[in-house]
N, C-alpha and C positions, 0 to 999 in steps of 0.2 A: 504494500500500500504506500503511496506517495504522500509527501507532506504537502504538495501543491494541491490547490482546489482543481476541480474539473475545468474551469474556465483557463486557468494558467497552463494546465497541461495542454489544452487544445491550442492556446496560443503559441506555445513553444513548439508544438508538433507541425503547425502549419507554416512556421517561418523557415522556409527552405532556401530563400534567396540569399545569396552572399552579400555582405556589406560592400558598397562601392569603394573601389581603391582610391588612394590619394592620387591627384594628377601627377603623372611622371615628369611633366615639363617643370613643375616647380622645384624638383630637386635634381633634374637630369644634369649630367656633366657632358658637354658636347666636346668631342676631340676636334682639335684643330691641327691638321697636319701640315708642317712646314718643310718636310723633306720626305726622302724615300724610306729611311730607316725608322724603325719603331722608337729609337732612342731620340729621334728629332720631334716626336709628337708632343704637343702641349695641349693639354686638356684646359677648357676655360669654364669658369662658373660666372655667370652674369648675375651678380647680386646687387645691382643698381636699384635704389629705391627701397631696399630691405634694411630695417633698422638693426642696429647692433643688438646683441651679439650673433645674429643669425648667419652673416656671411663668414664669420670665424667658425662657427659650428659646421656649416656646410663644407668649408675648405678641410677641416679636420676629418670629416666623414669621407671626403673624397680621397684624401691623402692616405688614410688608413687602408683603402682598397688598392692603392697604386703600388706598382713594383718599384724597387730602388732604382733611383736615376731618373724616373719619370718627373716631369714637371707639371706644375699647375698654375694657371693664371686666374686670378679673381679680380673681377671689375666691381668696385663698390662706388658709392656716391657720398660717403661720409668720411671726413677727415679724421674722425676719432678711431677708425679702423687701422690707422698707421701704427699706433701704440699697440693695439691688439694683436696685429700680426707679428710685430717685433717680439712681443712677449710669448707668443706661440712658438716661434723659432727658438727663443732662448730657453724656454722651460719644458718643451716637449722634445725628448730625445728622438732624433731620426729625421727632423724636418729642418731644412735650411731656407732662410730667406734670401733669395738671390738679388731681388731689386723691388723698389717701390717708387712709382712715379705718379706725380699729380699732373693730370692733363685736364685743364678747365675745371669742371665741377666733379670729375670722377678721379678715383684713385685706382691704380693697377698694381697688384701685388704679384710677384713672381716667386714661387716656392718650389722646392724640389724634395723629394723623399730620399733620404740618405740610405736607410736600410729597411 
């Protein structure tokens, strides 16, 4: 005998549809190939218009899935991400901050996974 009432059992048994998945475009990392070798590929995350610390978290998630030596370019629209990405490279072992550029109202961070 179940602890649920008949109405609750009925509700649970009729719910066979899966929950909608999160939109993949929101967290997708688009590869941008600059040469023929896999080592030349730079993946890009467009995090412009997203408030901190989400660009940093998306970069960290992408870097964890990358192979050593691969590079990640993160585009942001907030200057406060400059210090955040510097701290990420300083305190997380295995990430290297190659460059940071301010271009108009956007900031471009280039990172590499070391190991």
